C-alpha positions in Angstrom: 23.5 -62.8 -33.8 23.8 -65.9 -31.7 22.5 -65.9 -28.1 24.6 -66.6 -25.0 24.2 -70.4 -24.3 22.6 -71.5 -21.0 25.2 -72.5 -18.3 24.9 -76.1 -17.2 26.4 -78.7 -14.9 26.6 -82.4 -15.8 25.1 -85.2 -13.7 28.6 -86.3 -13.1 29.7 -82.9 -11.8 26.8 -82.7 -9.4 27.6 -86.1 -8.0 31.0 -84.8 -7.0 29.7 -82.0 -4.9 30.5 -82.3 -1.2 26.8 -82.1 -0.2 26.0 -85.0 -2.5 29.0 -87.1 -1.5 28.0 -86.8 2.1 24.7 -88.6 1.1 26.7 -91.6 -0.2 25.4 -91.6 -3.7 25.3 -94.8 -5.8 24.5 -94.9 -9.5 22.2 -97.8 -10.0 21.1 -97.2 -13.7 22.2 -95.2 -16.7 25.8 -95.0 -15.7 26.8 -94.4 -19.3 24.9 -91.2 -19.5 26.3 -89.2 -16.6 27.6 -86.5 -18.8 24.1 -85.3 -19.5 23.5 -81.6 -18.9 21.6 -80.6 -15.9 19.8 -77.3 -16.5 17.8 -77.1 -13.2 17.0 -79.2 -10.1 13.5 -80.0 -8.9 12.0 -81.7 -5.9 9.0 -83.6 -7.1 6.9 -86.5 -5.6 4.0 -86.4 -8.0 3.6 -89.4 -10.2 2.8 -87.3 -13.2 5.8 -84.9 -12.8 6.9 -85.4 -16.4 4.2 -83.1 -17.8 5.7 -80.2 -15.8 9.2 -80.6 -17.1 10.8 -78.9 -20.1 14.0 -81.0 -20.3 17.4 -81.1 -18.6 16.0 -81.3 -15.1 17.4 -83.4 -12.3 14.5 -84.7 -10.2 14.9 -85.3 -6.5 12.3 -87.7 -4.9 11.7 -90.0 -1.9 9.2 -92.0 -4.0 6.7 -91.9 -1.2 3.8 -91.9 -3.6 5.1 -94.8 -5.6 6.1 -97.3 -2.9 3.3 -99.8 -3.3 2.8 -99.7 -7.0 5.5 -101.3 -9.3 3.5 -100.2 -12.5 3.5 -96.6 -11.2 7.2 -96.8 -10.6 7.8 -97.8 -14.2 5.4 -95.2 -15.5 7.2 -92.6 -13.4 10.5 -93.3 -15.0 9.0 -93.5 -18.5 7.4 -90.0 -18.0 10.8 -88.6 -17.0 12.4 -90.2 -20.0 9.8 -88.7 -22.4 10.2 -85.3 -20.8 14.0 -85.6 -21.4 14.9 -85.2 -17.8 18.6 -85.3 -17.1 18.5 -87.8 -14.1 16.5 -88.9 -11.1 17.8 -89.0 -7.5 16.0 -91.2 -5.0 16.6 -90.8 -1.3 16.4 -94.2 0.4 14.3 -94.3 3.5 10.9 -95.3 4.8 9.4 -95.6 1.3 12.3 -97.4 -0.3 15.0 -98.8 2.0 16.7 -100.3 -1.0 16.7 -99.3 -4.7 13.4 -100.6 -6.2 14.0 -103.1 -9.0 11.1 -101.8 -11.3 12.4 -98.3 -11.2 16.0 -99.4 -11.7 15.1 -101.7 -14.6 13.0 -99.0 -16.3 15.8 -96.4 -15.9 18.4 -98.7 -17.3 16.1 -99.5 -20.3 15.6 -95.8 -21.0 19.2 -94.8 -20.4 18.1 -92.4 -17.6 20.7 -92.0 -14.9 19.3 -93.1 -11.6 21.1 -92.3 -8.4 20.2 -93.4 -4.9 21.3 -91.7 -1.7 22.1 -94.1 1.1 22.2 -91.2 3.7 19.4 -88.9 2.6 19.7 -85.2 3.5 17.3 -82.2 3.1 16.8 -81.8 -0.7 16.6 -78.0 -0.2 20.3 -78.0 0.5 21.2 -79.6 -2.8 18.7 -77.5 -4.8 20.1 -74.3 -3.2 23.7 -75.2 -4.0 23.1 -76.3 -7.6 20.8 -73.3 -8.4 23.4 -70.9 -7.0 26.1 -72.5 -9.0 24.0 -72.3 -12.2 23.3 -68.6 -11.5 27.0 -67.9 -10.9 27.8 -69.8 -14.1 25.2 -67.8 -16.0 26.8 -64.5 -14.8 30.3 -65.8 -15.7 29.1 -66.9 -19.1 27.5 -63.5 -19.8 30.7 -61.8 -18.6 32.9 -64.1 -20.8 30.7 -63.5 -23.8 30.9 -59.7 -23.4 34.6 -59.8 -22.7 35.5 -61.6 -25.9 33.0 -59.6 -28.0 34.4 -56.3 -26.7 38.0 -57.4 -27.3 37.4 -58.6 -30.9 35.1 -55.6 -31.8 37.8 -53.2 -30.5 40.4 -54.9 -32.8 38.1 -54.7 -35.8 37.2 -51.0 -35.3 40.9 -50.3 -35.0 41.5 -51.9 -38.4 43.5 -54.9 -37.0 44.5 -57.5 -39.6 43.0 -61.0 -39.6 45.9 -62.6 -37.8 45.5 -60.3 -34.8 41.9 -61.4 -34.4 42.9 -65.0 -34.5 45.7 -64.5 -32.0 43.1 -62.9 -29.6 40.7 -65.8 -30.2 43.5 -68.3 -29.4 44.3 -66.4 -26.2 40.7 -66.5 -25.0 40.1 -70.2 -26.0 43.4 -71.5 -24.6 43.9 -73.7 -27.7 45.0 -73.6 -31.3 42.4 -72.2 -33.7 42.2 -72.9 -37.5 40.4 -70.8 -40.1 39.4 -72.8 -43.2 37.5 -72.3 -46.4 34.5 -74.5 -47.4 36.9 -77.1 -48.9 38.7 -77.5 -45.5 41.8 -75.7 -46.8 43.6 -73.9 -44.0 43.6 -70.1 -44.5 45.1 -69.0 -41.2 46.0 -70.4 -37.8 46.8 -69.1 -34.3 48.1 -70.6 -31.1 51.2 -72.2 -29.8 53.4 -73.1 -32.8 54.3 -76.7 -31.9 50.6 -77.5 -31.3 49.5 -75.9 -34.5 52.2 -77.8 -36.5 51.0 -81.1 -35.0 47.5 -80.3 -36.0 48.4 -79.3 -39.6 50.5 -82.5 -40.1 47.3 -84.5 -39.6 44.9 -81.9 -40.9 43.1 -84.1 -43.6 41.9 -86.5 -40.9 41.2 -83.8 -38.3 39.1 -81.8 -40.8 36.8 -84.7 -41.4 36.3 -85.4 -37.7 36.2 -81.8 -36.3 32.5 -81.6 -36.6 31.9 -84.8 -34.7 34.3 -84.5 -31.7 32.9 -81.6 -29.7 33.0 -83.7 -26.6 36.7 -83.8 -26.9 37.2 -80.0 -27.4 37.0 -79.9 -31.2 34.4 -77.3 -31.8 33.5 -75.8 -35.1 31.5 -72.7 -36.0 30.3 -71.8 -39.5 31.1 -68.4 -41.0 28.2 -66.9 -43.0 26.5 -63.6 -43.6 24.7 -61.7 -46.3 23.5 -64.9 -47.8 27.0 -66.3 -48.2 28.9 -69.1 -46.5 32.6 -68.4 -46.4 34.2 -71.0 -44.2 34.7 -72.3 -40.7 36.6 -71.7 -37.5 37.7 -74.7 -35.5 38.8 -74.7 -31.9 41.3 -77.6 -31.7 41.2 -79.2 -28.3 39.4 -76.6 -26.2 40.3 -77.4 -22.6 37.0 -76.1 -21.0 33.5 -77.5 -21.1 31.6 -77.8 -24.4 29.1 -75.0 -23.5 31.9 -72.5 -23.0 33.7 -73.7 -26.1 30.6 -73.3 -28.2 30.2 -69.8 -26.8 33.7 -68.8 -27.7 33.5 -70.4 -31.1 30.2 -68.5 -31.9 31.7 -65.2 -30.7 34.8 -65.8 -32.8 32.6 -66.6 -35.8 30.6 -63.4 -35.4 33.8 -61.3 -35.2 35.4 -63.0 -38.3 32.2 -62.5 -40.3 32.2 -58.8 -39.3 35.8 -58.5 -40.2 35.2 -60.1 -43.6 32.3 -57.8 -44.4 34.0 -54.6 -43.3 37.3 -55.6 -45.0 35.6 -55.8 -48.4 36.8 -57.7 -51.4 40.3 -56.2 -51.6 42.1 -58.9 -49.5 40.4 -62.3 -49.3 41.3 -64.8 -46.6 42.9 -66.9 -49.3 45.2 -64.0 -50.2 46.0 -63.6 -46.5 46.9 -67.3 -46.3 49.2 -67.1 -49.3 50.8 -63.8 -48.1 51.5 -65.2 -44.7 53.1 -68.4 -46.0 55.2 -66.8 -48.8 56.3 -64.0 -46.4 57.5 -66.6 -43.8 59.3 -68.6 -46.5 61.0 -65.5 -47.9 62.1 -64.1 -44.6 63.3 -67.4 -43.4 61.7 -66.8 -40.0 61.7 -70.5 -39.3 63.1 -73.6 -41.1 61.2 -74.2 -44.3 60.4 -77.8 -43.2 58.4 -76.3 -40.4 56.2 -74.5 -42.9 55.6 -77.6 -45.0 52.4 -78.7 -43.0 51.0 -75.2 -43.6 51.5 -75.4 -47.3 50.0 -78.8 -47.5 47.0 -77.8 -45.4 46.5 -74.7 -47.6 46.0 -77.0 -50.6 49.4 -76.7 -52.3 50.6 -80.0 -53.7 54.0 -80.8 -52.0 54.7 -84.5 -52.4 57.1 -85.3 -55.2 56.8 -81.9 -56.9 59.0 -79.4 -58.7 58.7 -75.9 -57.3 59.4 -72.8 -59.3 59.8 -69.5 -57.3 58.6 -66.5 -59.3 58.3 -62.7 -58.8 57.0 -59.7 -60.7 57.0 -56.0 -60.1 53.9 -53.7 -60.3 51.6 -56.6 -61.2 48.4 -57.2 -59.2 48.7 -60.6 -57.5 45.0 -61.3 -58.5 46.0 -61.0 -62.2 48.9 -63.5 -61.8 46.6 -65.8 -59.8 43.9 -65.6 -62.5 46.4 -66.5 -65.2 47.6 -69.5 -63.1 44.1 -70.7 -62.9 43.5 -70.2 -66.6 46.5 -72.4 -67.3 45.6 -74.9 -64.6 48.9 -74.4 -62.8 48.7 -75.0 -59.0 50.5 -72.3 -57.0 50.4 -69.5 -54.4 50.6 -65.8 -55.2 50.8 -62.8 -52.9 52.0 -59.2 -52.9 54.9 -58.9 -50.4 56.6 -55.5 -50.3 57.3 -52.5 -52.5 54.7 -53.6 -55.1 56.5 -56.9 -55.7 54.4 -60.0 -56.2 55.8 -63.4 -55.3 54.5 -66.7 -56.5 55.4 -70.4 -56.0 54.4 -72.9 -58.7 54.0 -76.6 -57.8 54.6 -78.8 -60.9 54.6 -82.5 -61.4 58.1 -84.0 -62.0 57.4 -84.9 -65.6 56.3 -81.3 -66.5 58.7 -79.0 -68.3 59.2 -76.3 -65.8 61.0 -73.9 -68.2 58.4 -74.2 -71.0 55.5 -73.8 -68.6 57.1 -70.8 -66.9 57.8 -69.1 -70.2 54.2 -69.8 -71.3 53.0 -68.3 -68.1 55.1 -65.1 -68.5 53.9 -64.7 -72.1 50.2 -65.2 -71.2 50.6 -62.8 -68.3 51.9 -60.1 -70.6 49.0 -60.8 -73.0 46.3 -60.7 -70.3 47.6 -57.5 -68.7 48.2 -55.7 -72.0 51.5 -54.3 -70.7 55.2 -55.3 -71.1 55.1 -57.2 -67.8 58.2 -59.3 -67.0 58.2 -62.4 -64.8 61.3 -63.2 -62.8 62.1 -66.8 -62.2 64.6 -68.7 -60.1 65.8 -72.1 -61.1 63.3 -75.0 -60.3 63.7 -76.6 -56.9 63.0 -80.2 -56.1 63.7 -79.9 -52.4 61.3 -77.9 -50.1 64.2 -76.6 -48.0 65.6 -74.8 -51.0 62.5 -72.7 -51.7 63.4 -69.7 -49.4 66.6 -69.2 -51.3 64.7 -69.5 -54.6 62.1 -67.0 -53.6 64.7 -64.4 -52.5 66.5 -64.9 -55.8 63.3 -64.3 -57.8 62.5 -61.2 -55.8 66.0 -59.9 -56.3 65.6 -60.3 -60.1 62.3 -58.5 -60.1 63.5 -55.7 -57.9 66.7 -55.2 -59.9 64.7 -54.6 -63.0 61.9 -52.6 -61.5 63.4 -49.3 -62.8 63.9 -50.5 -66.3 61.6 -48.6 -68.7 58.7 -50.9 -69.9 59.4 -52.2 -73.3 57.7 -54.9 -75.3 61.1 -55.8 -76.8 62.2 -57.2 -73.5 61.7 -60.9 -72.9 58.7 -61.8 -70.8 60.7 -64.1 -68.6 63.9 -63.1 -66.8 66.5 -65.1 -64.9 69.5 -64.2 -62.9 71.6 -64.3 -66.0 69.5 -61.5 -67.6 70.1 -58.8 -65.0 73.9 -58.6 -65.3 75.4 -55.4 -63.7 72.0 -54.2 -62.4 71.7 -57.3 -60.2 75.2 -56.9 -58.8 74.7 -53.3 -58.0 71.5 -54.0 -56.2 73.2 -56.6 -54.1 75.8 -54.1 -53.1 73.4 -51.1 -52.7 74.0 -50.8 -48.9 77.8 -50.6 -49.2 78.9 -47.1 -48.0 81.6 -47.0 -50.7 79.1 -47.5 -53.4 76.7 -45.0 -51.9 79.5 -42.4 -51.8 80.4 -43.1 -55.4 76.9 -42.6 -56.6 76.5 -39.3 -54.7 79.9 -38.1 -56.1 79.2 -39.0 -59.7 75.6 -37.6 -59.8 76.2 -34.6 -57.6 75.6 -32.1 -60.4 72.1 -33.4 -60.9 71.1 -34.3 -57.4 72.0 -30.9 -55.8 70.6 -28.6 -58.6 66.9 -27.8 -58.7 65.3 -28.8 -62.0 61.8 -27.5 -62.2 61.3 -27.8 -65.9 62.8 -31.1 -66.8 63.7 -34.3 -65.0 67.2 -34.5 -66.3 67.9 -37.6 -64.1 65.0 -39.4 -65.8 66.3 -38.4 -69.2 69.8 -39.7 -68.3 68.3 -42.9 -67.0 66.4 -43.6 -70.2 69.3 -42.6 -72.4 71.7 -45.0 -70.8 69.1 -47.8 -70.5 68.5 -47.6 -74.3 72.2 -47.9 -75.0 72.6 -44.2 -75.7 70.0 -44.3 -78.4 68.9 -40.6 -78.9 65.9 -41.4 -81.2 64.5 -43.9 -78.8 65.1 -41.6 -75.8 63.3 -38.7 -77.5 60.4 -41.0 -78.4 60.0 -42.3 -74.9 60.1 -38.8 -73.4 57.8 -37.3 -76.1 60.2 -34.6 -77.1 61.9 -33.6 -80.3 65.5 -34.6 -81.0 66.8 -31.0 -80.8 65.1 -30.6 -77.4 66.7 -33.9 -76.2 70.1 -32.7 -77.5 69.8 -29.6 -75.3 68.9 -31.6 -72.2 71.8 -34.0 -72.8 74.1 -31.0 -73.2 72.9 -29.6 -69.9 73.4 -33.0 -68.2 77.0 -33.2 -69.5 77.7 -29.7 -68.4 76.4 -30.2 -64.9 78.2 -33.5 -64.4 81.4 -32.4 -66.1 81.5 -35.5 -68.3 81.3 -36.6 -72.0 78.6 -39.1 -72.5 80.2 -40.1 -75.8 83.2 -41.4 -73.8 82.5 -45.1 -73.0 84.3 -45.2 -69.7 82.6 -42.0 -68.4 79.2 -43.1 -69.6 79.7 -46.5 -67.9 80.7 -44.8 -64.7 77.6 -42.6 -64.7 75.5 -45.6 -65.5 76.8 -47.6 -62.5 76.3 -44.6 -60.3 72.7 -44.2 -61.5 72.0 -47.9 -61.0 73.3 -47.5 -57.4 71.3 -44.4 -56.8 68.1 -46.1 -58.0 68.8 -49.3 -56.0 69.3 -47.2 -52.8 65.9 -45.4 -53.3 63.8 -48.5 -54.0 
């Protein structure tokens, strides 16, 4: 657990205080180091004051013990430098009516800010004001630390998703935040959309410099725990001081590590990143071109590529992702809704998209050991066409979700393969179609069936082309038992399943019923 950082003022900030300005301060040396942190203020006249310092102090002196000894003046500055003092303030007066050259030259050589007061005032007034400001800043820092820790811990204990944590962090920091893995690939972001988009467009450069620009509000904190290093969180342009930014980054890192540990291995941050991007593309929540920087920052090749939208039902996205890795195919995979997994392949223009997709579908079936089918939309060469392609692939997968698994079915399906089933699914919300399905299937939908699921038998019988032997085999019953069930179905529906038109009507009604309930 990290500690709360010490509050601090810079030399430059202290020089802007009204009390100091009234003393007509003049920086005579070390002007390039005024952003040094001042941790405390001491009044000290002793020549050997350096041995009593711990670093970060601003020393106030009149130099009364140094007035007649240039060597002592130089040694005095050197001792402050070695003690890592923040600055020295000399009140001009009886000892030094003007800035002493030996002291000024030594301070410039050491890079130690030296300030003279042309109208000295009681040093106690300055020490009192600075110390009180530091104490108030300490209290404010502790309060801020506990506020953000409480807010984030509450979200975690309530089971909030990762995005909610990042949104809360962005609110507290007042700037965009970016979560990356160790390869600098963006896993998630939060903050004002336009600002985030600007950052992601230039992410490759920003990622290299983020660890070296803390003075400009780019603050990075590492995420590690239980002996593992997972990634980083980057505050992009934090508007406050560096100390506060570091505090916020550290508290955010603590919360993200805790969220990662408690969340377990079921949903990695990489999966969250892919899910968020594919969901936004599919739902068309914003123009696809606005999502292009996110895809690029997430590591998906997007320049001069051919994209293949894919979907599959009841297949774990980790299985599909593993097969993609085995075949060396770059892409994103994520489970979206209703057990449907979407994927987006990114292929080089000279690669055969159809051959590679067919090989992927065949290998997926082999790896899962089940008759899994992979739905594919036609390849897209324009990024703006991807949302339409993803929706088409999902439509194909969902339209075939109720088809009984069968190794005789091809591993790869396109829109041409779903025929009537696809059309019915598109029209499933039409009230006329809903009324038709209810009317045609009324005899089975309104009658209790404790012994046998006659609707399931009817579904299999029609899906197999009215093949009685295959239907009996799939339901693990004898042919005579199947005949009795089919007879019951015909009686309750008042139809003849041997009549093509009646069987077709019932088949369409059953497809509509299934589409409405999935």
